[in-house]
C-alpha positions, 0 to 999 in steps of 0.5 A: 058486488060483495062487500069487502067487509062488514057494514057499518051497522054491524061495525057499530053493533060490534063496538056496542057489544065490546063496550058492553062487555068491557063494562060488565067486566069492570063491574064484576071486577069492582064488586064481583060477589058478596065473599070478596068483602071482609073486614080487615083483621086490624086497622093497620091492615085495613089502611094498607088494604084501603091504599091498594084498592084506591090505586087499583079502583081509581077509575071506578071511584072517579066515575062514581063521584062524576055520576053523583055530581052530574045527577046533583046538577041535572035538575037546575044547572043543565048548562053546567052538565053539558059543559062537564060532559064536554070536558069529560069527553075531552079528558077520555080523548087524551086518555085515548090518544096516550093508549094509541101513542104510548111513546109519543114525546108530544103527549108525555112532555108537552101535555104531561098527565098531571098538567091535563088533570090539573087543568081539568080539575080547574075547569070543572071548579071554575064552572061550578063557581060560576053557576053557583053550584059549589054545594052540588060538589059538597053534596056529591062528595058527601054521598060519594066518599063514604061509599068509596072509603067503605069499598076500599076498606072492605074489598078483598084483593085476593082475586085481583092479584096472585097470591105469593107462593108460601114456599117462596116466603119460607125460602126468603125467611130461611134466607134471612135467618140464614145470616149465619149466627153461631155461639161461642162456647162461652154463650156469646153470639157471633156471626159466621165471618167473625167466628171464622176469623177468630178460628184463623187467629188461634190456628196461627198462634 
């Protein structure tokens, strides 16, 4: 009798290939090519770019810090590594539930994202303190934060968001400038409505 669908091996392979493709897309979006990195024209532009990139790539940056932390703990704190990996599995499960049930009142209200995130951070810190591995956390932060800041400051976002139409910007500018400003004969500046009211008063007189 013919099988109703693909076997478990085929499904596992399809799932593996899909995961590999999504990982490749995520890496390509994080660092697509050398031309996607350039210095900002000034400090203010660099700060704005960094804030936007921190929002866009927050998951990538968190993964970098997490991998560095686990790598620093691996040689001597294997129990902590196993505990943190189990905790991260629970966090990923919560994220999957949020994605699968976006309108669930139980997940949105009773298990708020901020509450779950704070609980996760508290568990990580408690485990590191109990294992005497706070220095490993500081080492991971010292190694990862500069990489995160450099990427956030130099990653150009032209390929992440559609460029705004120049014509629209010109129209908006024209609208802003279109707060009709007129001149009186003596050189004073007045707005359109005030000019019309004066003209009406002159006509009545």
